[in-house]
C-alpha positions as CSV (number, residue, x, y, z in Angstrom):
1,M,3.1,-59.9,47.2
2,L,1.1,-60.3,44.0
3,I,-1.4,-57.5,45.6
4,V,1.7,-54.9,46.4
5,V,2.8,-55.1,42.9
6,L,-0.5,-54.3,41.8
7,L,-1.0,-51.6,43.9
8,S,2.4,-50.2,43.3
9,A,2.1,-50.6,39.0
10,G,-1.3,-48.9,39.8
11,L,0.0,-46.0,41.6
12,L,3.0,-45.6,39.2
13,G,0.4,-45.5,36.4
14,L,-2.0,-42.9,38.0
15,L,1.7,-40.7,38.7
16,M,2.6,-40.7,35.1
17,L,-1.0,-40.2,34.0
18,N,-1.2,-37.0,36.2
19,T,2.0,-35.7,35.1
20,A,1.1,-35.8,31.5
21,L,-2.2,-34.3,32.0
22,N,-0.2,-31.2,33.8
23,E,2.2,-31.1,30.9
24,G,-0.8,-30.8,28.8
25,S,-2.3,-28.1,31.1
26,F,0.7,-25.9,30.9
27,E,0.7,-26.3,27.1
28,L,-2.6,-25.3,26.8
29,S,-2.3,-22.4,28.9
30,R,0.9,-21.3,27.1
31,L,-1.1,-21.5,23.6
32,K,-4.0,-19.6,25.0
33,K,-1.7,-17.0,26.0
34,Q,-0.1,-16.6,22.7
35,T,-3.3,-16.8,20.9
36,T,-4.4,-13.4,23.0
37,D,-1.2,-11.8,22.5
38,L,-1.5,-12.6,18.4
39,T,-4.7,-11.6,18.6
40,D,-3.9,-8.1,20.2
41,E,-1.3,-8.0,17.8
42,K,-3.6,-8.6,15.0
43,Q,-6.1,-5.9,15.9
44,G,-3.4,-3.1,16.4
45,L,-2.3,-3.8,12.7
46,Q,-5.8,-4.0,11.3
47,A,-6.3,-0.3,13.2
48,Q,-3.2,0.7,11.3
49,I,-4.2,-0.3,8.2
50,D,-7.6,1.2,8.6
51,R,-5.9,4.7,9.3
52,N,-3.9,4.6,6.6
53,A,-6.8,3.5,4.3
54,A,-8.5,6.4,5.4
55,P,-9.7,8.8,2.2
56,D,-8.1,11.8,4.2
57,A,-4.9,10.0,5.1
58,L,-4.6,8.4,1.5
59,A,-5.3,12.3,0.1
60,R,-2.5,13.5,2.5
61,R,0.4,11.0,1.3
62,A,-0.8,11.2,-2.3
63,R,0.2,15.1,-2.0
64,E,3.3,14.0,-0.6
65,L,4.3,12.4,-3.5
66,G,3.1,15.1,-5.6
67,M,-0.2,14.0,-7.2
68,V,-2.9,16.2,-8.1
69,P,-6.7,15.5,-7.8
70,G,-7.9,14.3,-11.3
71,G,-10.5,16.1,-13.4
72,G,-13.8,15.0,-14.3
73,P,-14.2,11.1,-14.8
74,A,-15.2,9.7,-18.2
75,F,-16.8,6.0,-18.3
76,L,-16.2,3.7,-21.5
77,Q,-19.7,1.9,-21.5
78,D,-19.6,-2.2,-23.4
79,D,-20.3,-0.8,-27.0
80,G,-17.6,1.4,-26.9
81,K,-19.4,4.9,-26.2
82,V,-18.0,7.4,-23.6
83,L,-20.3,8.6,-20.9
84,G,-19.2,12.1,-19.1
85,K,-16.9,14.5,-20.5
86,P,-12.8,13.8,-18.9
87,G,-11.6,16.8,-17.2
88,Q,-7.8,17.8,-17.2
89,A,-6.0,17.5,-13.7
90,Q,-5.7,20.9,-12.0
91,D,-1.9,21.2,-11.7
92,S,-0.1,22.7,-8.5
93,P,2.9,23.7,-7.9
94,P,5.8,20.9,-7.5
95,V,6.0,19.4,-4.2
96,K,9.8,20.0,-2.6
97,R,11.2,16.8,-2.0
98,P,14.9,16.7,0.3
99,D,16.8,16.2,-2.7
100,D,15.0,19.1,-4.4
101,A,16.0,21.4,-1.8
102,A,19.6,20.3,-2.7
103,A,19.4,21.2,-5.8
104,A,17.5,24.5,-5.8
105,S,20.3,26.2,-3.4
106,A,22.9,25.0,-6.0
107,A,21.0,26.8,-8.6
108,P,22.0,30.6,-9.7
109,A,19.2,33.4,-8.2
110,A,17.3,35.3,-10.8
111,P,17.8,38.7,-10.7
112,S,15.3,40.9,-8.4
113,G,13.4,42.7,-11.0
114,D,11.8,39.4,-12.6
115,P,8.2,39.1,-11.1
116,S,8.7,35.2,-11.8
117,A,12.0,34.5,-10.2
118,G,10.6,33.2,-6.9
119,A,8.6,31.0,-8.7
120,P,10.2,27.7,-10.2
121,A,9.3,26.4,-13.6
122,P,7.5,23.4,-13.6
123,A,9.6,20.7,-15.5
124,S,7.9,19.5,-18.5
125,P,8.1,15.8,-19.1
126,S,9.0,14.6,-22.1
127,P,6.5,12.2,-23.9
128,T,9.5,9.9,-25.3
129,A,12.0,9.4,-22.7
130,G,11.8,8.2,-19.3
131,D,13.6,9.7,-16.1
132,D,16.0,6.5,-16.5
133,G,16.3,7.1,-20.4
134,V,14.0,4.2,-21.2
135,Q,12.4,5.2,-24.8
136,I,8.5,5.3,-24.3
137,A,6.3,5.1,-27.5
138,P,3.0,7.2,-27.2
139,A,-0.3,5.2,-27.6
140,P,-1.5,4.1,-30.9
141,P,-4.8,6.0,-31.7
142,A,-7.8,4.2,-30.9
143,T,-9.8,2.9,-34.1
144,A,-13.6,2.4,-34.0
145,T,-13.1,-1.3,-36.1
146,P,-13.4,-4.7,-34.1
147,H,-10.4,-6.9,-34.4
148,P,-10.7,-9.6,-37.2
149,G,-11.0,-12.7,-34.6
150,S,-13.6,-11.0,-32.5
151,G,-16.6,-11.9,-34.4
152,R,-18.3,-8.8,-34.0
């Protein structure tokens, strides 16, 4: 009787061990599939980031936002000297936006004899007032004297 009880307990132990191993195997398979899916998603998102970060895509998006290419760059050295001569950005006609189209259609038409009637006048931004009415102070003039506490 003792041998039958020991054999029965051993068989039940093996059955429980086998069941636990199978559950672990299913969990491992599920996690491997999830890892593969997430890796594919990551690669797709990285490809999208690479497409949007390409120079031609950035230039196109900047044009859509109304930005223009800058002029020649100038660089400041550590001693305060300027390398290069800064150039002015080349202005282009303003970009038509959906909300600008409604405002342009509401504006009265100019006489046909005026050659500049078809070209809208570019808006000149005020240096002291922002679009939301916030006052913007002009930048203080640059001075060549070091700050008193800088030790130079």
